[in-house]
N, C-alpha and C positions, 0 to 999 in steps of 0.2 A: 665463436662463429660456427665452428665445426659442429658443436652440440646443437645449435639452432638448426643447421641444415639437416641433421639427422631426424629432427622432429617434424620437418615440413611434410614429407611423404605421409607420415602418420596423420597429421592434421588434415591433409587433403582428402585422405580416405574417410576420416571422421566427418568431414564436411558432407560427404555423400550420405552418411548415416543420418545426419541432421536434416538434410534437404528432403529426405523421404517423408517424414511426418509433416514438414512444411508443405509439400506438394499435396498431401491429403487434406490438410487444413485449407489450402487454397481452393481445392476442388469442392470442398463442403461449403465454402464461403462464396462460391461462384465467381472467383477471380477471372479476369479475362484470359483468353487463350494465350496471348503473348506472354503474360506473367508465368503461366504454367509451363509454356515452352521454354522460357528463360531458365527456369529451375532445372529442367532436364538438360538443357545445353550446358549449364554450369556444372552439373554432375558429370557430363561427358568430358568436358575439358579437364576437370580434376582427375578423372580416371586416366586420361591420356598422359597428363604431365606428372602425376605422382610417380609413375614407373620410370619415366624419362629422367626425372630429377634424382630418384633413388639410385639409378644406375650411374648417373654422372657423378654423384657425390659418394659413391661406394658404400651406401647404406641399404642396399637392396637385400635385406636379410630374409630368411624364411618366415620370420614373424611378420614382417612388413607385407610380404606377398600374401600370406594367409589372411591377414586383416583386410587387405585390399579386396580379396575374393569375397570375404564375408560382407564387406561394405557394399559391393556390387549387388549381391543377393538381396540384402536388406533394402537397398534403394529400389530395385525393380519389383520387389513385393509391394512396396508402397505405391509404385507406379500402377500396378494392377488394381489396387484399391482405389486410387484416384481416378483411374479410367472407369471403374464401375460407378463412381459417384458423378463424374462429369459427362461421360458419354456411354450411358448404359446400352444403347443400341449396338455400338461397336463391341462392347463387352460380350453381349449375347451372341452376336454374329460370329465371334471367334472363340466362344466358350469351349467347344470340344478340344481345340488345339491348346487352349490355355490350361484346361484341366489336365490334359496329357502331360504338358510341360511341368506343371506343379507337382504332379505325381512322380515324374522322373526326378525332379529336384529333391523331393523327399526321400526317394529310394537311394539316390546317390549319397545324400547326407547320412542315412542310416548305414549303408554299406561301407562308406569310407570310415565312419566311426568304428564299425565292427572290425574292419581290417587294420586300420592304422591308429585308431584312437583320436583322430581329429579329421576335420574336413580336408578334401583335396584342394590343391592350389596349382592347377596345371597351366593355366594361361596359354592354352593351345592357340594355334593360328585360327582354327574354327571358332573358338570362344571369342577371340578378339574381333573377328569379322561379325559374329553374332551381336556383340555389344555395340558395334558401330551402326549396324543396320537397325537394331532395336532403338537406339538413341535417336537416329535421324527420323525413323518412322514415327516414334512417339512425339518428338518435337513438332513434326509437321501435323500430326493428329491434333495436338492441343492448339497449335497456332491457327489451323484452318477449321477446326471443329468439325472435321469429317474424316472418315476412314481413308486409307490409302493402301496400295498393294504391298507396301513394306511391312505392314503389321502382320498379316498371315505368313509372309516370307520369314520375318524375324522369329515368329513362333515355331515354324518348321525348322529353322536353323538352330533354335534353342533345343528342340527335341533331338536333332542330330548331334548337337554338342553334348547333351547329357548322355546319349548312347555311347559316344566316343569316350566320355569321361568314365563311364562304367567299365568299358572295355579296358581302358588304361589302368583303372584301379585293380581289375582282376589280373592284369598282366604283370604289374609291378610287384616285386618281392617285398618292398618296403616303401614307406612314404618318401616321395620326392616332389620337389616343386619344379615348375616351369618345364613341363613335358609338352613339347610343341606338336607332336604328331603320334599316331599309333606306331608307326615304324620306329620312332625314337624310343618309345616304351619297350618295344620288342627287343631292340638292341641292348637296352639296359638289362632286361631279363636274361638274355643270352650270355651277357658278360657275367652276371651273377651266377648262372649255372656253371659256366666255365671255371669261375673262381672257387666255387664251393663243391663242385662235383667233377674234379679233373678226370679225364679219361685215363 
């Protein structure tokens, strides 16, 4: 039973990876908005509960957290493709923000690999808020088949989140997971300096 519990958070994150291509397939096949919205809502619930269950069952390892972050990125890249297929007018209306966000995501990926040899997995408060706003906005977008103010807001939050992530990556002396805020990253750096360069 313990072994099975340890695999459930992995499976829930993997579900999001699988739901991404399904969402693209649905958009290409002109599935109704409720079906597409249901896929996004399912992904949101899996994202919320995989972390809760992993912490409750004491299997919240760095590997699980890293895979969770990568699953989120993969899913929302698929959301962007599905949006282009299903609602091209919304895509074009938000294209400058979307391209800025994608550029920052690529920059973060490259910089994190250069510094730490693997992607970051900070799960900051801003990142959690961004994920929630994005999921609600996209769910409403597919369900109602028209834009809403949460879409540009979510893209702006994503840009802010990536800028925060870049700052955290430059501040941290080594890879760490679950850094909730910039001040938390700064405290870790100060502790590292005090330990390695005593006065």
